C-alpha positions as CSV (number, residue, x, y, z in Angstrom):
1,M,16.2,37.5,-53.9
2,T,16.1,40.0,-51.1
3,A,18.0,43.3,-51.5
4,A,20.9,43.9,-49.2
5,P,20.2,46.4,-46.3
6,V,21.4,49.9,-47.2
7,R,24.6,50.8,-45.4
8,V,25.9,53.4,-47.7
9,T,24.2,56.7,-48.7
10,L,25.8,58.9,-51.4
11,V,24.7,62.5,-51.3
12,V,24.9,64.0,-54.7
13,R,23.7,66.9,-56.9
14,D,23.0,67.3,-60.5
15,G,25.9,68.6,-62.6
16,C,28.5,67.6,-59.9
17,H,31.7,66.5,-61.7
18,L,33.0,64.8,-58.5
19,C,29.7,62.8,-58.1
20,V,30.3,60.7,-61.2
21,P,33.5,58.9,-60.0
22,A,32.1,58.7,-56.4
23,R,29.0,57.0,-57.7
24,E,31.1,54.5,-59.8
25,T,33.3,53.7,-56.8
26,V,30.4,53.3,-54.3
27,A,28.4,51.1,-56.8
28,R,31.4,48.9,-57.6
29,V,32.5,48.4,-54.0
30,C,29.0,47.8,-52.7
31,A,28.2,45.3,-55.5
32,E,31.4,43.4,-54.8
33,L,30.7,43.3,-51.0
34,G,27.0,42.6,-51.3
35,V,26.1,45.8,-49.5
36,G,23.1,47.9,-50.3
37,W,23.4,51.6,-51.1
38,E,21.3,54.6,-52.1
39,E,21.8,57.9,-53.7
40,V,20.0,61.1,-52.5
41,D,20.0,64.6,-53.9
42,V,21.4,67.2,-51.6
43,D,19.2,69.9,-53.1
44,A,15.9,67.9,-52.6
45,D,16.0,68.5,-48.8
46,E,16.6,71.8,-47.1
47,D,18.3,70.2,-44.0
48,R,20.6,68.1,-46.3
49,R,21.4,71.2,-48.4
50,A,22.3,73.3,-45.3
51,R,24.5,70.5,-43.9
52,W,26.3,69.2,-47.0
53,S,26.0,71.6,-49.9
54,E,29.7,72.5,-49.9
55,E,30.9,69.0,-49.4
56,V,29.1,67.1,-52.2
57,P,29.5,64.3,-52.9
58,V,29.2,63.1,-49.3
59,T,29.4,59.4,-48.4
60,L,27.6,58.1,-45.3
61,V,28.2,54.6,-43.9
62,D,25.6,53.4,-41.4
63,G,24.2,56.9,-41.3
64,R,27.5,58.6,-40.3
65,Q,29.5,60.9,-42.5
66,H,32.4,58.9,-43.9
67,D,33.9,60.9,-46.8
68,F,33.3,64.0,-48.8
69,W,34.4,65.3,-52.2
70,R,36.1,62.0,-53.1
71,V,35.4,58.4,-52.1
72,D,38.5,56.6,-50.8
73,E,37.9,53.1,-51.9
74,T,40.3,51.5,-49.3
75,R,38.6,53.4,-46.5
76,L,35.1,52.5,-47.8
77,R,36.0,48.8,-48.0
78,S,37.5,48.9,-44.5
79,A,34.4,50.6,-43.0
80,L,32.1,48.0,-44.7
81,A,34.2,45.1,-43.4
82,A,33.1,46.1,-39.9
83,P,29.7,45.1,-38.6
84,P,27.0,47.7,-39.2
85,R,26.9,50.4,-36.6
86,P,23.7,52.1,-35.4
87,P,23.2,55.6,-36.8
88,A,24.6,58.5,-34.6
89,G,22.3,59.4,-31.8
90,T,20.9,55.8,-31.5
91,P,21.4,54.2,-28.1
C-alpha cells in the first residue's frame, strides 16, 4: 500500500500542552480522509523557530499556514476537501 501524499504538516515542540490535542485532531482527521501528514519540531530548525516559535502548534495545509495554537477540526476538514494547492511561492 502506498502512503498518501503529505498535505498537512504539524509544527510542534516538546513539552507543548497544546500540541497533544492538535496532534490527536490532525491524526484523526487525516486518517479518516486518507490524507498524509507529518510532524516537525519547531526547535530543530532555526528558520522554523524564528517564524513559528510563539504560535506552536502550527498547522500547515499544502505548505501554507492554516491554524496556530489550536486545530479547528471543521476548518481542517474543509481545507482538505479542496484539491491540493501548490505551496506558496510556486507558480
